[in-house]
C-alpha positions as a Markdown table, in Angstrom:
| # | Residue | x | y | z |
|---|---|---|---|---|
| 1 | Met | -17.8 | 32.6 | 71.7 |
| 2 | Ser | -21.4 | 32.6 | 70.5 |
| 3 | Glu | -22.4 | 31.8 | 67.0 |
| 4 | Ala | -23.6 | 35.4 | 66.6 |
| 5 | Glu | -20.2 | 36.7 | 67.6 |
| 6 | Ile | -18.5 | 34.5 | 65.1 |
| 7 | Arg | -20.9 | 35.7 | 62.4 |
| 8 | Asp | -19.9 | 39.3 | 63.3 |
| 9 | Leu | -16.3 | 38.5 | 62.6 |
| 10 | Tyr | -16.9 | 37.4 | 58.9 |
| 11 | Pro | -17.2 | 41.0 | 57.6 |
| 12 | Leu | -13.9 | 41.9 | 59.2 |
| 13 | Val | -12.1 | 38.9 | 57.6 |
| 14 | Glu | -13.7 | 39.8 | 54.3 |
| 15 | Gln | -12.3 | 43.4 | 54.7 |
| 16 | Ala | -8.8 | 41.9 | 55.1 |
| 17 | Trp | -9.3 | 39.7 | 52.0 |
| 18 | Gly | -10.7 | 42.6 | 50.1 |
| 19 | Leu | -7.6 | 44.6 | 50.8 |
| 20 | Ser | -5.4 | 41.6 | 49.8 |
| 21 | Glu | -7.3 | 41.4 | 46.5 |
| 22 | Ala | -7.0 | 45.1 | 45.9 |
| 23 | Ala | -3.2 | 44.9 | 46.4 |
| 24 | Ser | -3.0 | 42.0 | 44.0 |
| 25 | Asn | -5.1 | 43.9 | 41.4 |
| 26 | Tyr | -3.0 | 47.1 | 41.9 |
| 27 | Val | 0.2 | 45.2 | 41.2 |
| 28 | Lys | -1.3 | 43.3 | 38.3 |
| 29 | Asn | -2.7 | 46.4 | 36.7 |
| 30 | Ala | 0.6 | 48.3 | 37.1 |
| 31 | Gly | 2.3 | 45.9 | 34.7 |
| 32 | Arg | 5.6 | 46.5 | 36.5 |
| 33 | Glu | 7.3 | 45.6 | 39.7 |
| 34 | Val | 5.6 | 47.6 | 42.4 |
| 35 | Pro | 7.5 | 48.5 | 45.7 |
| 36 | Leu | 5.7 | 47.4 | 48.9 |
| 37 | Gln | 5.6 | 51.0 | 50.1 |
| 38 | Glu | 3.7 | 52.0 | 47.0 |
| 39 | Val | 1.0 | 49.3 | 47.7 |
| 40 | Val | 0.8 | 50.6 | 51.3 |
| 41 | Asp | 0.5 | 54.2 | 50.1 |
| 42 | Lys | -1.9 | 53.6 | 47.2 |
| 43 | Val | -4.1 | 50.7 | 48.4 |
| 44 | Phe | -4.0 | 50.2 | 52.2 |
| 45 | Leu | -3.8 | 53.7 | 53.6 |
| 46 | Pro | -6.6 | 55.2 | 51.4 |
| 47 | Ser | -8.9 | 52.3 | 52.6 |
| 48 | Gly | -9.4 | 54.0 | 56.0 |
| 49 | Leu | -9.1 | 50.5 | 57.6 |
| 50 | Val | -5.4 | 50.7 | 58.6 |
| 51 | Asp | -4.3 | 51.3 | 62.2 |
| 52 | Val | -1.5 | 53.6 | 61.0 |
| 53 | Gln | 0.1 | 54.1 | 64.4 |
| 54 | Lys | 0.3 | 50.3 | 65.2 |
| 55 | Thr | 1.4 | 49.5 | 61.7 |
| 56 | Gln | 4.3 | 52.1 | 61.9 |
| 57 | Lys | 5.3 | 50.8 | 65.3 |
| 58 | Glu | 5.0 | 47.0 | 64.9 |
| 59 | Ser | 5.2 | 46.2 | 61.1 |
| 60 | Gly | 8.3 | 44.1 | 61.2 |
| 61 | Asn | 9.8 | 41.9 | 58.5 |
| 62 | Pro | 8.0 | 40.5 | 56.6 |
| 63 | Pro | 5.9 | 43.6 | 56.6 |
| 64 | Lys | 2.5 | 43.6 | 58.4 |
| 65 | Ile | -0.4 | 45.9 | 58.0 |
| 66 | Phe | -2.6 | 46.1 | 61.1 |
| 67 | Leu | -6.2 | 47.0 | 60.5 |
| 68 | Lys | -8.4 | 48.8 | 63.0 |
| 69 | Ser | -10.1 | 45.4 | 63.6 |
| 70 | Ile | -8.5 | 42.3 | 65.0 |
| 71 | Tyr | -7.3 | 41.4 | 61.5 |
| 72 | Gly | -4.5 | 42.6 | 59.3 |
| 73 | Leu | -2.3 | 41.6 | 56.4 |
| 74 | Glu | 1.2 | 40.1 | 56.3 |
| 75 | Tyr | 3.4 | 40.2 | 53.2 |
| 76 | Arg | 4.6 | 36.7 | 52.0 |
| 77 | Pro | 7.7 | 37.2 | 49.9 |
| 78 | Ala | 7.7 | 33.6 | 48.6 |
| 79 | Asn | 4.3 | 34.1 | 47.1 |
| 80 | Asn | 4.6 | 37.8 | 46.4 |
| 81 | Asn | 1.2 | 38.5 | 48.1 |
| 82 | Trp | -0.5 | 39.8 | 51.2 |
| 83 | Ile | -2.3 | 37.2 | 53.4 |
| 84 | Pro | -4.9 | 38.1 | 56.1 |
| 85 | Ile | -3.8 | 37.5 | 59.7 |
| 86 | Arg | -5.4 | 37.9 | 63.1 |
| 87 | His | -3.4 | 40.2 | 65.3 |
| 88 | Gly | -5.9 | 40.8 | 68.1 |
| 89 | Ala | -7.8 | 38.6 | 70.6 |
| 90 | Leu | -11.1 | 37.2 | 69.7 |
| 91 | Pro | -14.0 | 38.6 | 71.7 |
| 92 | Ser | -14.7 | 36.5 | 74.8 |
């Protein structure tokens, strides 16, 4: 993988981190316990970044959100947060 290809991946990782932060902020600002599905419906889906079909098919437990890129988010119950993950292959 070339240095340029690696640089092209940074914005995709930043998108995933941005959604993770948006979810944390949503929960913090709600001032109450927020169901995971509410975070999906109010934060992730409106972003336009979610691969809805793949997420519905492969989410699993703990829940995962698959983005249209090679990245996504996985819920970590122990920390009560969403962590970016890579779910696709790196460009060759």
